[in-house]
Residue, then its C-alpha position, 0 to 999 in steps of 0.5 A: m075620491y080624494d080631497l085636494v085643500y090649497k090656499i089662494e092668495m090671502g089665505e084663502v082656502l079651497s077644496v077639491r074632490m079629484d077622481e082617481d083619473l084627475k089625481e093619477r094624472l097629477a102625480f104622474l106629472m108632477k114625478q115626471k118634472k119632478i115637482v114637489d109642491k103640489s099646491a104650487y102646481i095646481r094653482q099655477l094650473i089653475a090660472r093657465s086654465l083660467s087665463a085661456d077660458l078668459l082669452d075664450y070668453l072676450a075673444e068670443q064677446v070681440v066677435a059678438k061686437r059687445i066689447s072693444i078689443w081695447k076692452a077685451a084686453s084691458i079685463a085680460k090684463i094684456s097690452l092691446r098689441a097682445m090682444m090683437e095677437e090673441l085674436s090673429r091666432r084664432n082667425i078673428t077678423m079684427y076689421d070687417e068690411q064696414a070698419l075698413r071702409e071708414d078707416l080708409f074713408f078717414a085716412e083719405g081725408k073725406 
């Protein structure tokens, strides 16, 4: 095991234990991409992973109707359009039959 220590915003230090496989994969990618700043690269990887995990969670919440698409977009700090596109990529329908009926009823002025 190896310890990796790096700073996150405002000087907060986070220590991470890496097994040999993870260390080797990290070293391989850094060498191939000619990356010299390990801390910055790991921060990028963590940021990407957290964004993906957050979108997974928010999509689940939208599907379960616990939050609206607008609220999910707000939490993810992305536009409503970007959230709708993300849901579409995941094959999540934004309208169920009842919501569509209500919108059609409203559009028809009834």
